[in-house]
N, C-alpha and C positions, 0 to 999 in steps of 0.2 A: 456647279462645282468648277466652273470655268477658272483656269489659272492654277488649279491644284496639280502638283507634281508628285507623282508616285510611280512605282514600277507597275507595269501591266499585270493584271491578275486574271485567274480563271474563276468563273462563277457557274455553278450548277444549280438550277432552279427546278425542283421537283413539284409538279402539280399532282398531288397525291391522288391516284386512281383514275387519272384522265387518259384512259386507253384509246387506241386508234384502230380497233377492229380485231376480230377473233384470230388467234393463232391457229396454225394447221392442226394442232392437237387439242383444240378447244373442246371437242366432243368428249374427250377423256375426263374433262372437268365439269361437264354439264353446261358449257358456255357457248354452244353454237348459236350464232345470231347476235352475239354481243358486239357492240361498237359504241363505246361510251360517248365519244365526240359526235359521231354521225347520228346515232339514235337520239341523243339529247337534242341536237339541233332540229331534227325532224319533229320531235315531240312538241317543241315550242314554236314551230313555224319559222325557224331560222335564227342564227346567231349573228350579232353585230360585233365582229372582232377585227376591225380594220388594221390594227397594229401588228398583231401576230399573223394576220392574213398577208400583209405586205412582206413578212419574213418567210412565208412559204407554207403556213399552216394548211391552207386549202389544197395544197399539192399532195398531202399525205394520205388523206381519205376523203370521201364525199361528205362535205359538211354544208348543209343548207345555209345560205347566207354568206359563206366564206368560199369564194370562187378560187379555182386554181389560177396561178399567175405565172407568166414567163419572166417578168421583170421584178424578181424578188430582191429584197435587200438583205436577205439571210439565206442560209443553206437549210435544206430539209431532208428528211428521210424518216424511217421508223426502225425501231429496235425489236428484234426477236429475243425472247427469254430462253436461255439455254438451261437454266436451272429447273428442277422440278418444283412445282408449287406456284402460288399466285398471291403471295402475301407481302406485306410491307418489308419485313426483314429480308426475305429472299431477294426482292427486287433491288433494294438499296445495296445489299451486300454484293450482288452481281455487278452493279454499276462500279463498285470499288474492287472488283477483281476476285471475289469469292464465289465460285459456282457450286451449287448444291446438287449432288447426284440423286439424293433422296429428299423428299419433302419433309418438313417438320411434321410430327404426328398431329392428327386431328381427332376429335372426339364427338362424332355425330350422335352418340347416345348419352353424352355427358361423361364425366370422369369416373373411372372405376372406383369402387367402394374403398379400396385400399389407399388410393391417392387422397380421397377426401378424409379418410380416417387419420392419415399421417399429417395432413394439413391441420386438422383440428387438434391433434396431439401437440404439434409444435407451436400452435398459436394460442392454445388454451381455451378454445371455444368448444362447446358441447355438440355443435353441429353447424351446418350451413343451410341457407335457403337456396332453392333453385336447382343447381347442378344440372343444367340442361342447355340445349342450343337455343339461343334467344336473341332478339334485338335488344340492345341496351336500353333504349328509350321505352320499350314495352315492358321489360321485366321489372324495372324499378317501379312502375305504376301497378303492375300485378302484385308485387311483393313488398312494396314500400311500407304499407301499413303494418304488415307482419314484422318487417325489419325494425320499424320504430318501436313496436311492442316488445320484441324479443331481444333486440340488440345483436342478432346473428348476422354475419356477413352474407351477402348475396353472391354466389359463385355461378358463372355461366361461361359459355364458349360460343363459337360460331363455326362456319365452314372453314375458317382459318385456324392456324395453330396458335391459339390464345387461351390463357387462363385468366379470366376477367373477374375482378372483385369489385362489387359496387357497394357503397356504404354512404350513409347520410353524414354530411360534413359536421353537424353538431351532435347528433345522437351518438354516432360512432366515433367521430373525430378524424380529422385529416392525418394527424400523426399516427394514429392507430391503424388507419387504412394503409398508410405507407409502410408501417412496420410489418403487417401481415403479408403485404405484397412482396416485401423483400424476403421474408421467410419462404414464401411460395417459390420465388425465383431460385433460391438456394436449394430447395427441396426437389425441384423438377429437373432431374438429370437422368442420364441413361435412357431407358426406354421411353420415359415421359419428358424428354427434352423439348418442351414447347418453345416456339419461336419467341413469344412475348408473354409476360405477365403484365396485365394492365390494371392499374388502380383507377376506379371510375367513381369519383365523388359526385353526390347529387344533393339537392336542397328541396325544400317544400314540406308539406303540400301547400299550394296556393289556395285561393278562395274556391277554385273549382275542384280541389282535391288532387291536383296534378303535381307530380314530382319531376324535377328538371335536372339534367346533368350539368356540371359546371366545367370550366376550362382548367381546373386544377388536377386533371388526370396526370398520371405518370406511367411511362412505359419502362418495363424492365426486360430488356432483350437479353438473350443468350449472348455471351461473348463470341466474337468471330473465332473460328477454329484455326485460323492462320492469319498472318499479317495481311492487311488490306492496303489499298492505294493510300489510305489516310496515314497508315504507319510509315509507308515508304516516303510520303511527303515530309512527315515529321523528321524522319531520319536524314532527309535531304535538306533540312533547315527551312522547310516551308510550313508555317503554322496553318492549322485548319480551323476556320471560323464557321461553326454551324449556326443555323437559325431554326428554331422550332424543335421538333423531336429528333433531330439528327443525332444529338448526343446520346439519347436514350436508345436509338436503334443500334448503335455500335457499342453499347454498354460503356460509353465514354472512352473507348480505346482509340487512340489516334486523334482525339478531339481536343483542341485548345480551349474552346468555349462554345456554348450553344444556348443562348438565352431563350427562356420560355416565351411562348406567344399565346395570346388569348383568342385570336381568330386570324383569318387570312390577311386582313388589312393591317393588323398589328404586325403580322409576320412580314408583310411587304415593307412596312416602315423600318423594321429591324434589318431586313435585307439591304435596304438603301444605306443604312448606317454602316453596315459591315463593308459594303462595296466602297464606301467613302473613306474607310480606314487608310491612314497614311502609310502604315507599315506593310511589308510584303505578306502575302498569304492567300490561301484558297478559301472561297466562300461557297458553302454547301447549304442550301435552304430547302425546307419542306413546307408547303402550304397544305394543311391537312383537312380543311373544311369540306373540300369536295368529297372526300371519303367519309369522314366522321359524321358530318351533319346531313349530307344530301344523298350520296351514293347509297349508303346503307339504309336510308329511309325511302328510297325510290322517289325522291323529290326532284323531278326533272326541271321544274320551273326554277327552283332555287339554285340547282346545279348550273343551269344556263346563265342565270344572273351572276353567279360567282365567276364564271368564265369571262363574262363581259366586264366585270369589275376589275379583274386582273389585267385584261387587255387595255382598259383605260389608263392603267398605271404604267404600262410599258414605256411610254416616253420618259417618265421620271427615271426609270432604271437605266435607259440608254443615255440619258443626260448625265447620270452619276458616273458612268463609265468613262475611262480615258482611252485614247487611241492605243490599240493593241490589246485591250481587254477581250477575253474570250467568254462569251455567254452561251451556255447550253441549257435549253429548256426541254424537259422530258417528264416522264411519269414512272411509277414503280410497278403498276399493274392496272387493270381496269376495275370499274365498279359501276356498270351500266345501270342508271336509275330507271330505265324503261322496261327492264325484264321482269315480267310478272311472276316468273317462276323463282326468282332469286333476289335477295337483298344483300348478297355477299359479293366478294371480289370476283372478277371475271378474268379468264386467261386470254389476254389480248396483247397485240403489239403495243408498244408505247411510242408516242410521237417524238421526233427529234428535230428541234429547231436550233440552229447555231448561228450566232452573229459575232463577227470580229469587228470591234469598233474601228472605223476608218476604212473598212472594206465594204464597198457599196453594192456589190452583187453577190449572189449566192449560187450554189451548185446543188444538184441532186445527189444526195449521199446514199440513196438506195435503201435496201433492207440490210441492216447490220445484223450479223449472226449472233451477237451477244450484247447485253447491256454493258459488258466489260469494255467495249470500245470507248465508252465515255471516260472511264477511269484511265485507260491507256492514253487517251488524248490529253487529259489533265496532266499526267506525268510528263508527256512529251512537251507540253507547254512550259513546264518548269525545268526542262533540260534533263529529265529523268527517263527518257524514252526506253521502252522495252524492259524496264525494271520489274514489271509485273508479269507480262507475257500471257495474260488472259484475254487480250483483245487486240484490236488493230486501230492505231491512231488515225484520225481523219484531219489532223491539224493542218497538214500541207494543203489538203483539198480546200478547206474553208479559208485559208489565208491567200489562196490563189498563187501559191509558189511552193 
């Protein structure tokens, strides 16, 4: 991108679920011992992440293969979550200035009968399959044949605040899956105001009888209860260019665009395209494979490979940036793939890596008291300092002035 002239922009890259060690209240969530980065590295005999290592990743937590450095080219720290909970919506919302005092409701015994009855009444189905806590990849294979025979949707949840609906792309139909998911989103209010309704399409069976989820999922998040940093940016004349499920997470409130992605590498390609945009604007990207494909399946080997794949592409991102651009790399929660007792999210610190293009040295940003420091820094970058008031900007620290 040499020679391109545009105004500097802020970029936030969320490595979905890449936590950096248990928070002090992890015991309340059953997550003592969780450290997504550190435990993953140990499980595979070490990570090769020279680019993020040079930016300070090894200074945040013990990561086998990624040593601490004094001569970093980026700034580093870690974020504590102030909100209650450990899910995607909560983490992203707090980054953008909305703190939840009470976690979204969860359903460890499945959804109450009256909720399922109302869902069936509104959608026109005589019943559902499942209605239990389950792994999405497991339940479609346990109930896939019955779903194909009956045509009934599969409903399930997890330790997180989600109402998930799985259905076959051809037998049930994508449009029908999206329709019933939208109905569920409108229905789930008040006491049952879950964080997200997720449409989970799948295909199959293949020759081995296995059903497989596809990338055409859709997330239907509850709308933010108050204006977010994204709304404040829009009000200040700064477009917000999402990548991946950012639009869904914020129910498209304060979002200019947010193209769908098929996997991490497609997401990274689209991230580069957004960074190269000639017009002014903030870029907010989520790479979901760490969480969706590997964390929830306790697949440490693939998780590690995914981390290394993103690290290999960091030079492309840095090259696409112009002097003055602000890059913040973080996560929304943990999902330690090595914890035998859990396949769900973990209550962890999240990593904080910050790079200002043209600034060749970094500083220790310490432990931030809230994810909201990220949003406040983005506002500060665009001359909107203290408009939100839910965090503390670290912009001057990373700029070195």
